[in-house]
C-alpha positions as CSV (number, residue, x, y, z in Angstrom):
1,M,161.0,101.0,96.0
2,T,158.8,103.3,93.9
3,K,156.5,106.1,94.9
4,Y,153.5,103.7,94.4
5,E,154.0,102.0,97.8
6,K,151.8,104.7,99.4
7,Y,148.5,103.1,98.4
8,G,147.4,99.7,99.5
9,T,145.2,97.0,97.8
10,I,142.6,94.6,99.0
11,T,142.4,90.8,98.4
12,D,139.2,88.9,97.8
13,I,140.2,86.1,100.1
14,P,137.3,85.2,102.5
15,S,137.9,86.8,105.9
16,E,138.2,84.8,109.1
17,K,137.6,88.1,111.0
18,D,134.3,89.6,111.7
19,L,134.5,92.9,109.7
20,F,130.7,93.5,109.8
21,N,130.1,93.3,113.5
22,I,127.7,90.4,113.2
23,E,129.2,88.6,116.2
24,N,125.8,87.5,117.5
25,Y,125.0,85.7,114.3
26,I,128.4,84.0,114.1
27,S,128.3,82.9,117.7
28,G,124.7,81.8,117.4
29,L,125.4,79.6,114.4
30,T,128.6,78.2,116.0
31,S,126.7,77.3,119.1
32,F,123.9,75.7,117.2
33,I,126.3,73.6,115.1
34,C,128.0,72.4,118.3
35,D,124.9,71.5,120.2
36,C,122.2,70.5,117.7
37,K,121.0,66.9,117.4
38,T,122.4,65.0,114.4
39,P,122.0,64.5,111.5
40,M,121.5,68.2,110.6
41,T,121.8,70.2,107.4
42,I,122.1,73.9,107.5
43,S,122.1,76.3,104.4
44,I,124.0,79.6,104.3
45,Q,122.0,81.5,101.8
46,G,122.8,84.8,100.0
47,D,123.6,86.3,96.7
48,W,127.0,86.1,95.0
49,G,129.7,88.1,97.0
50,T,127.6,88.7,100.1
51,G,130.0,86.8,102.4
52,K,128.8,83.2,102.7
53,T,132.3,81.8,102.6
54,S,133.6,84.3,105.2
55,I,130.8,83.3,107.6
56,M,131.6,79.6,107.2
57,K,135.3,80.2,107.7
58,Q,134.6,82.2,110.8
59,I,132.4,79.4,112.2
60,E,135.0,76.7,111.4
61,T,137.7,78.6,113.3
62,R,135.5,78.7,116.4
63,L,134.6,75.1,116.5
64,D,136.1,73.2,119.4
65,S,138.7,71.0,117.7
66,S,138.9,68.7,120.7
67,N,135.3,67.8,120.4
68,I,134.5,68.4,116.7
69,K,136.2,67.4,113.4
70,S,135.5,69.5,110.3
71,V,136.4,69.7,106.6
72,F,136.0,72.4,104.1
73,F,135.1,71.3,100.6
74,N,135.0,73.8,97.6
75,T,133.0,72.5,94.7
76,W,133.9,75.3,92.3
77,Q,137.6,74.3,92.1
78,Y,136.7,71.1,90.3
79,S,134.3,72.7,87.8
80,Q,137.0,75.2,86.8
81,F,139.1,72.3,85.4
82,N,136.2,70.7,83.5
83,F,135.8,68.1,86.3
84,D,132.2,69.1,86.8
85,N,130.9,66.0,84.9
86,D,132.5,63.9,87.7
87,L,131.9,66.4,90.4
88,T,129.6,64.1,92.4
89,I,132.2,61.4,92.5
90,A,134.9,64.0,93.4
91,L,132.7,65.1,96.3
92,I,132.1,61.6,97.6
93,T,135.8,60.8,97.2
94,E,136.9,63.9,99.0
95,L,134.5,63.3,102.0
96,V,135.6,59.7,102.3
97,S,139.3,60.6,102.0
98,F,138.9,63.1,104.9
99,L,137.4,60.4,107.1
100,A,140.0,57.8,106.0
101,E,142.9,60.1,106.9
102,L,141.6,60.3,110.5
103,L,141.7,56.5,111.0
104,P,144.7,54.6,112.3
105,Y,146.7,52.4,109.9
106,E,145.4,49.1,111.3
107,E,143.7,46.2,109.4
108,N,140.0,46.7,110.4
109,S,140.1,50.5,109.6
110,Q,141.9,50.0,106.3
111,K,139.6,47.2,105.3
112,L,136.6,49.5,105.8
113,V,138.4,52.2,103.8
114,R,139.2,49.8,100.9
115,K,135.6,48.6,100.9
116,T,134.3,52.2,100.6
117,F,136.6,53.1,97.8
118,E,135.7,49.9,96.0
119,L,132.0,50.9,96.2
120,I,132.9,54.4,94.8
121,S,134.7,52.7,91.9
122,H,131.6,50.6,91.2
123,I,129.4,53.7,91.0
124,A,131.9,55.8,89.0
125,V,132.0,55.7,85.2
126,G,134.8,58.0,84.0
127,V,136.2,59.1,87.4
128,V,138.7,61.9,86.8
129,S,142.1,60.5,87.6
130,T,143.5,63.8,88.9
131,V,140.8,63.9,91.6
132,V,141.5,60.4,92.7
133,E,145.2,60.9,92.6
134,N,145.2,64.0,94.7
135,S,142.5,63.1,97.1
136,T,142.9,59.4,97.8
137,L,146.4,58.4,96.7
138,G,147.5,57.1,100.1
139,Y,144.7,54.6,100.4
140,L,144.1,53.5,96.8
141,K,147.7,52.2,96.5
142,L,147.1,49.8,99.3
143,D,145.9,47.0,97.0
144,G,146.1,48.5,93.5
145,L,142.7,50.1,93.7
146,E,144.1,53.3,92.2
147,N,144.4,51.8,88.7
148,K,141.1,50.1,89.0
149,I,139.3,53.5,89.5
150,M,141.4,55.4,87.1
151,N,140.6,53.0,84.3
152,K,136.9,53.2,84.8
153,G,136.5,55.9,82.2
154,S,136.5,53.4,79.3
155,Q,134.5,50.7,81.1
156,Q,130.8,50.1,81.7
157,V,129.6,49.2,85.2
158,N,127.8,45.9,85.1
159,F,126.5,45.4,88.6
160,S,123.5,47.0,90.3
161,G,123.9,50.7,90.8
162,I,121.2,50.8,93.4
163,N,122.8,48.0,95.4
164,S,126.2,49.8,95.3
165,I,124.7,53.1,96.4
166,T,122.9,51.5,99.3
167,K,126.1,49.8,100.4
168,L,128.1,53.0,100.0
169,N,125.6,54.9,102.2
170,Q,126.0,52.3,104.9
171,S,129.8,52.2,104.5
172,F,130.0,56.0,104.9
173,R,128.0,55.8,108.1
174,E,130.4,53.1,109.4
175,L,133.4,55.3,108.6
176,V,131.8,58.2,110.5
177,K,131.1,56.0,113.5
178,K,134.7,54.7,113.4
179,V,136.2,58.2,113.3
180,I,133.9,59.3,116.2
181,D,135.1,56.4,118.3
182,V,138.8,56.7,117.3
183,E,139.1,60.5,117.7
184,G,136.8,60.7,120.7
185,V,134.8,63.6,119.2
186,D,131.1,64.4,119.4
187,R,130.4,65.1,115.7
188,I,131.8,65.8,112.3
189,V,131.0,69.1,110.4
190,F,131.2,69.2,106.6
191,F,131.4,72.7,105.1
192,I,130.5,72.6,101.4
193,D,131.1,75.8,99.6
194,D,130.3,77.5,96.3
195,L,127.5,75.2,95.2
196,D,125.8,78.2,93.6
197,R,128.8,78.9,91.4
198,L,128.1,75.7,89.6
199,H,125.6,75.6,86.7
200,P,122.2,75.4,88.5
201,S,121.4,72.0,87.1
202,R,124.8,70.7,88.2
203,A,124.3,72.1,91.6
204,V,121.1,70.2,91.9
205,E,122.8,67.0,90.9
206,V,125.4,67.5,93.6
207,L,122.7,68.1,96.2
208,E,120.8,64.9,95.1
209,V,124.0,62.9,95.7
210,L,124.7,64.6,99.0
211,K,121.2,63.6,100.1
212,L,122.7,60.0,100.4
213,F,124.9,61.2,103.3
214,L,123.0,64.1,104.9
215,E,121.1,61.7,107.2
216,S,124.2,60.2,108.6
217,E,124.3,60.2,112.4
218,D,126.9,62.4,114.1
219,C,127.2,64.6,111.0
220,V,126.3,68.3,110.4
221,F,126.4,69.6,106.9
222,V,126.7,73.3,106.2
223,L,126.0,74.2,102.6
224,A,126.6,77.6,101.0
225,I,123.9,77.8,98.4
226,D,121.6,80.5,97.0
227,Y,118.0,79.2,97.2
228,S,117.1,80.7,93.8
229,V,119.9,78.7,92.1
230,V,118.3,75.5,93.4
231,V,114.8,76.4,92.1
232,K,116.3,77.4,88.7
233,G,118.4,74.2,88.6
234,I,115.3,72.0,89.3
235,K,113.4,73.7,86.5
236,T,116.4,73.4,84.1
237,K,117.1,69.7,84.9
238,Y,113.6,68.6,84.5
239,H,112.9,70.9,81.5
240,G,110.4,73.1,83.3
241,E,108.2,70.2,84.2
242,I,108.6,70.9,87.9
243,D,107.1,74.2,89.1
244,T,108.5,76.6,91.7
245,E,106.5,75.1,94.5
246,K,108.0,71.6,93.9
247,G,111.4,73.2,93.7
248,E,110.8,74.7,97.1
249,Y,109.7,71.3,98.4
250,F,113.0,69.8,97.1
251,F,115.0,72.4,99.0
252,E,113.0,72.0,102.2
253,K,113.6,68.2,102.1
254,L,117.3,68.7,102.0
255,I,117.7,71.6,104.4
256,Q,116.5,71.5,108.0
257,V,117.7,75.0,109.0
258,P,118.0,77.8,106.4
259,F,120.1,80.8,107.3
260,T,120.2,83.9,105.2
261,V,123.3,86.1,105.2
262,P,122.2,89.1,107.4
263,T,123.4,91.8,105.0
264,H,120.7,94.2,106.3
265,N,122.5,94.0,109.7
266,Y,126.0,94.4,108.3
267,D,127.9,97.3,109.9
268,L,129.0,98.5,106.4
269,N,130.3,101.8,107.7
270,N,132.9,100.0,109.8
271,Y,133.6,97.6,106.9
272,V,134.3,100.3,104.4
273,I,136.3,102.4,106.8
274,Q,138.6,99.4,107.5
275,L,139.1,98.8,103.8
276,L,139.8,102.5,103.1
277,D,142.3,102.4,106.0
278,G,144.0,99.5,104.3
279,L,144.3,101.6,101.1
280,K,145.9,104.4,103.1
281,V,143.5,107.0,101.8
282,F,141.3,109.5,103.7
283,Q,142.1,110.3,107.3
284,K,139.8,109.3,110.1
285,G,138.5,111.6,112.8
286,G,139.1,115.3,113.4
287,D,138.5,117.6,110.4
288,A,138.4,114.6,108.0
289,A,135.3,113.2,109.6
290,D,132.9,114.8,107.1
291,D,135.1,113.6,104.2
292,M,134.9,110.0,105.5
293,T,131.1,110.3,106.0
294,N,130.7,111.6,102.4
295,V,133.0,108.9,101.0
296,V,131.2,106.0,102.8
297,N,127.8,107.4,101.8
298,V,128.7,107.6,98.1
299,I,129.9,104.0,98.2
300,L,126.9,102.5,100.0
301,K,124.4,104.5,97.9
302,S,125.9,103.1,94.7
303,V,127.8,99.8,95.0
304,G,125.5,98.9,97.9
305,T,125.9,96.1,100.5
306,N,127.8,93.5,98.5
307,P,131.3,93.1,100.0
308,R,132.8,91.7,96.9
309,N,131.6,94.7,94.8
310,I,133.0,97.1,97.4
311,K,136.4,95.4,97.2
312,R,136.3,95.5,93.4
313,L,135.5,99.2,93.5
314,L,138.3,100.0,96.0
315,N,140.9,98.1,94.1
316,S,140.0,100.0,90.9
317,F,140.3,103.1,93.0
318,S,143.8,102.2,94.2
319,L,144.9,101.5,90.6
320,L,143.6,104.9,89.3
321,L,145.2,106.7,92.3
322,R,148.5,105.4,91.1
323,V,147.7,106.2,87.4
324,Q,147.0,109.8,88.4
325,D,149.8,109.9,91.0
326,L,147.6,111.6,93.4
327,K,149.1,112.7,96.7
328,N,147.8,111.3,100.0
329,D,146.7,114.7,101.1
330,D,144.8,115.6,97.9
331,I,141.5,114.6,99.5
332,D,139.2,116.4,97.1
333,K,140.6,114.8,94.0
334,Q,140.5,111.4,95.7
335,K,136.9,111.9,96.6
336,Q,136.0,112.9,93.0
337,L,137.8,110.0,91.5
338,L,136.0,107.5,93.9
339,A,132.6,109.1,93.2
340,V,133.0,108.7,89.4
341,L,134.1,105.1,89.9
342,C,130.9,104.5,91.9
343,L,128.9,106.1,89.1
344,Q,130.6,103.9,86.5
345,L,130.3,100.6,88.3
346,S,126.7,101.1,89.6
347,Y,125.0,103.4,87.0
348,E,126.8,102.5,83.8
349,E,124.1,104.0,81.5
350,V,124.4,107.3,83.3
351,F,128.2,107.1,83.0
352,I,128.0,106.5,79.3
353,F,125.4,109.3,78.9
354,L,127.9,111.8,80.4
355,N,130.8,110.5,78.3
356,R,128.8,110.6,75.1
357,D,128.9,114.4,74.6
358,M,131.8,115.9,76.6
359,D,131.4,119.3,74.8
360,N,128.1,119.7,76.5
361,L,128.9,118.0,79.8
362,D,127.5,120.9,81.9
363,E,124.0,120.4,80.4
364,R,124.2,116.7,80.7
365,F,125.3,116.9,84.3
366,D,122.5,119.3,85.1
367,S,119.9,117.0,83.6
368,L,120.8,114.4,86.2
369,K,119.7,116.5,89.1
370,G,116.5,115.8,91.0
371,D,114.8,119.0,89.9
372,S,115.5,118.4,86.2
373,K,112.2,118.2,84.2
374,L,113.6,115.5,81.9
375,F,116.2,113.0,83.4
376,A,119.3,112.6,81.2
377,Q,117.6,114.7,78.5
378,G,115.3,111.7,77.9
379,E,118.1,109.5,76.6
380,I,117.8,106.9,79.4
381,D,115.5,106.0,82.2
382,K,116.3,107.1,85.7
383,P,117.8,104.2,87.7
384,E,116.2,103.2,91.0
385,S,117.5,105.1,94.0
386,F,119.7,107.4,91.8
387,D,118.6,110.6,93.4
388,S,120.1,109.7,96.8
389,F,123.4,108.8,95.2
390,M,123.3,112.0,93.1
391,D,122.9,114.1,96.3
392,E,126.2,112.7,97.6
393,F,127.8,113.0,94.2
394,K,126.9,116.7,94.0
395,N,128.4,117.3,97.5
396,I,131.7,116.0,96.1
397,F,131.6,118.0,92.8
398,D,130.5,121.3,94.3
399,G,133.4,123.6,93.3
400,D,133.5,126.3,90.7
401,N,135.5,124.0,88.4
402,K,133.3,121.0,88.9
403,I,132.6,120.4,85.2
404,S,136.3,120.5,84.1
405,E,137.2,118.3,87.0
406,L,134.5,115.8,86.2
407,Q,135.5,115.8,82.5
408,S,139.1,114.9,83.3
409,I,138.1,112.1,85.7
410,L,135.5,110.6,83.3
411,K,138.1,110.1,80.7
412,I,140.6,108.3,82.9
413,S,138.1,106.1,84.7
414,E,137.1,104.3,81.5
415,S,140.4,102.4,81.8
416,V,139.1,100.2,84.6
417,S,135.8,99.4,82.9
418,S,135.2,95.6,82.7
419,V,133.1,95.9,79.5
420,G,133.7,97.8,76.3
421,K,132.0,101.1,75.7
422,L,128.4,100.6,74.9
423,E,127.6,101.9,71.4
424,D,124.3,103.0,69.9
425,D,122.2,100.7,67.7
426,T,123.6,102.1,64.5
427,T,121.2,100.2,62.3
428,Q,118.2,101.8,63.8
429,Y,119.7,105.3,63.5
430,V,120.7,104.7,59.8
431,D,117.2,103.8,58.9
432,F,115.6,106.5,61.0
433,W,117.7,109.4,59.7
434,K,117.5,108.2,56.1
435,G,113.7,108.4,56.4
436,F,114.1,111.9,58.0
437,S,116.4,113.0,55.2
438,D,113.9,111.9,52.6
439,Y,111.1,113.6,54.5
440,I,112.7,117.1,54.8
441,G,114.0,116.8,51.2
442,N,110.4,116.7,50.1
443,Q,109.3,119.7,52.1
444,E,108.9,123.1,50.5
445,N,110.6,126.1,51.9
446,F,112.9,124.0,54.2
447,N,115.7,126.5,54.3
448,F,118.4,124.2,55.6
449,I,121.2,122.2,54.1
450,H,121.3,118.6,54.9
451,S,123.7,116.0,53.7
452,G,121.4,113.0,53.5
453,K,124.4,110.7,54.0
454,K,124.5,107.7,56.3
455,V,124.1,108.9,59.9
456,T,124.9,106.2,62.5
457,S,124.4,108.2,65.8
458,R,121.4,109.7,67.6
459,F,122.4,113.2,66.3
460,Y,121.6,114.8,62.9
461,R,122.8,118.3,62.0
462,V,121.6,120.9,59.4
463,I,122.8,124.4,58.6
464,N,120.8,127.4,57.6
465,K,121.1,128.1,53.8
466,E,121.1,131.8,54.2
467,S,123.4,132.0,57.2
468,S,126.0,129.3,57.7
469,D,126.4,130.6,61.3
470,L,123.0,129.2,62.2
471,H,123.2,125.5,63.1
472,C,120.6,123.0,64.2
473,E,121.1,119.6,65.8
474,F,118.3,117.1,66.0
475,K,118.5,114.3,68.6
476,A,116.5,111.1,68.8
477,N,116.4,109.0,72.0
478,K,114.4,106.0,73.1
479,N,112.1,108.1,75.4
480,S,112.4,111.6,73.9
481,I,113.3,113.7,70.9
482,G,114.7,117.2,70.8
483,L,116.7,119.9,68.9
484,V,119.0,122.8,69.6
485,Y,119.2,125.8,67.3
486,G,121.4,128.8,67.5
487,D,124.1,131.1,66.1
488,I,127.7,129.8,66.6
489,K,129.3,133.1,65.9
490,D,127.1,135.8,67.5
491,K,127.2,135.8,71.3
492,S,124.5,138.5,71.5
493,I,121.9,136.2,70.0
494,N,122.6,133.7,72.8
495,Q,121.9,136.5,75.3
496,K,118.7,137.5,73.5
497,L,117.5,133.9,73.6
498,K,118.1,133.9,77.4
499,D,116.1,137.2,77.7
500,S,113.3,135.6,75.7
501,K,113.2,132.3,77.4
502,K,109.9,132.9,79.1
503,K,108.3,133.7,75.8
504,F,109.6,130.4,74.3
505,E,108.4,128.5,77.4
506,E,104.9,129.8,76.8
507,K,105.1,129.0,73.1
508,F,106.3,125.5,73.7
509,S,104.5,124.9,76.9
510,N,104.3,121.1,76.5
511,N,108.1,120.8,76.1
512,E,111.2,121.4,78.1
513,V,112.9,124.6,77.1
514,T,116.5,125.5,78.0
515,I,119.1,127.9,76.6
516,R,122.5,126.3,76.0
517,N,125.2,128.7,77.3
518,W,127.8,130.4,75.1
519,K,131.3,129.2,75.7
520,D,134.1,131.8,75.8
521,G,136.7,131.1,73.2
522,S,136.7,131.5,69.4
523,D,136.6,127.8,68.6
524,K,134.4,126.4,71.4
525,N,131.0,127.2,69.8
526,N,130.6,125.0,66.8
527,Y,128.4,122.1,65.4
528,N,129.4,120.0,68.5
529,H,128.3,122.8,70.9
530,I,125.5,125.0,69.4
531,P,124.9,127.8,71.9
532,G,121.1,128.1,71.3
533,I,117.7,127.2,72.3
534,T,117.0,123.6,73.2
535,I,113.5,122.1,72.9
536,V,112.8,118.6,74.1
537,T,109.6,116.5,74.3
538,S,109.1,113.3,76.1
539,E,105.8,112.6,74.3
540,L,107.7,111.1,71.3
541,G,110.7,108.8,71.1
542,L,112.2,105.9,69.1
543,G,110.9,103.5,71.7
544,K,107.5,105.1,71.7
545,N,106.6,105.6,68.1
546,K,106.7,103.0,65.4
547,D,105.4,105.6,63.0
548,Y,108.5,107.8,62.6
549,R,106.6,110.3,60.5
550,L,105.2,111.8,63.7
551,I,108.7,112.5,64.9
552,Y,109.8,113.9,61.6
553,E,106.8,116.3,61.6
554,W,107.7,117.5,65.1
555,F,111.3,118.1,64.1
556,Y,110.2,120.0,60.9
557,H,107.5,122.2,62.5
558,T,109.5,123.0,65.7
559,L,112.6,124.0,63.8
560,R,110.5,126.3,61.5
561,E,108.9,128.0,64.5
562,I,112.2,128.5,66.3
563,S,113.9,129.7,63.1
564,K,111.2,132.4,62.7
565,E,111.7,133.6,66.3
566,I,115.5,133.8,65.9
567,D,115.2,135.6,62.6
568,K,113.1,138.2,64.5
569,L,115.8,138.5,67.2
570,K,118.5,139.0,64.5
571,E,116.4,141.7,62.8
572,Q,115.8,143.4,66.2
573,K,119.5,143.4,66.8
574,Q,120.2,145.1,63.5
575,H,117.4,147.6,64.2
576,D,118.8,148.3,67.7
577,Q,122.4,149.0,66.5
578,P,123.2,152.8,66.5
579,L,123.9,154.5,63.2
580,L,127.0,156.7,63.1
581,S,127.4,160.0,61.2
582,P,130.1,159.6,58.5
583,R,131.5,163.0,59.4
584,D,131.6,163.5,63.2
585,G,130.7,160.0,64.5
586,E,127.6,161.3,66.4
587,H,124.6,159.1,66.7
588,L,121.8,159.8,64.3
589,D,118.3,160.0,65.7
């Protein structure tokens, strides 16, 4: 086989093993389900991907099959094939079919089964034939009932729905009682999964139908449902006429025991380490202990506690390990790649911010650090809990070549993004910069060349008329504005700016002042990387000022002030240059 066998992958199949060390919760739930009085309805509550299905699967495997019968019903599988309009009938049919299959093939039992399916057919208008065919084929064929149900789609039910529902309720209870007697079991447990994957209003409809059966003796229903989905569904179905309090009352009427997935007690360290072990990356124990700790921390401080998100991250990681063909022992590169993926999946705006201007990645990276005066140069707001993640990220990118390493990984990691690259609102920038072009075009003594053409990004550049080596770049963000001005040919001016930084900080005391470094290499300092003085203010911004003229005035006056100071530095440089005698080369005093 190929060299790619060295890295593993992870499936998203619900686990029947306890990977989170929550044995006490699983055992407690299992014991309660086995011993509680019936009827009983329990909810397993939690956000998408937090492990509701895994918990139910683990409980089901622990039930004493000699004393308990159980069935697992997944509602989402029907909605994926546009069966959701008939989902309630599918659910009823599935539950009844499960009970019917447990009964012996004798007249009394089959008579009860036929009667129950007959009642379902009375209630159903447009029952999906595939559901009936797959779920109840063996029983419907007994007396031609299959065709009767399958043809209901074009018919109208003419007898009392209420009477049929009442009879169905009673017939279901009789079936349960019959199964209990025949099988010699104590109870039947119905696991109903993925209700919160349905449209909220559809989920509520299913719950309303389920209510017909939830009060059946000898039955325990375990429902995987997010409470917020129920409240939202109630409001949607009744067009907002029912408030949150009544939505809560609806939920409480259905559920006797709510159980919330204990993500706060998950042993996530153990979970992540087991998954990483399956990927065959990072060695455990010994000298690699610190590496593993760093890796686990950067995952948990970004992706967080959601198991599905962690699996998604690590599968993307496995893919890129293969793309880059990293060796198993290249631990530093593996850590860097994983850290960037964590950034991309959890802090997408920051990831895009770094990618937006690769020529000045060092400045952008520095502006993300906790001690930066203006986070991300004012382009975006700081995400919640970002500083703790950034501490781990910096621990991984701490070498002398960290910027070049980060740059290469940022480029490759975009290939596993689930969304397209977010672009700026070009319409806003076109209007903004057109206004700015008109503004500076009307100013006297504005000694810079500007194109005045359509500008669709947050950047706008001008060049000094008297020296084409002096460039300025204006930048407009939602929460800040700024500019950078410098000489792209003369390295000594950049050094003089650094020497004069304190003076500039005093002059522009209400702004953030930095000096952009000179890059070695004849072609690396240009209009994309102007090695000059950067002035940024967070008092103005496109999201803060409807009157753009205030921003235009700041740009204009700030550039004029900086331009004067740089002109003085250039004059000083010329004055400081030694004059040589034309005859003997000696310095002239």
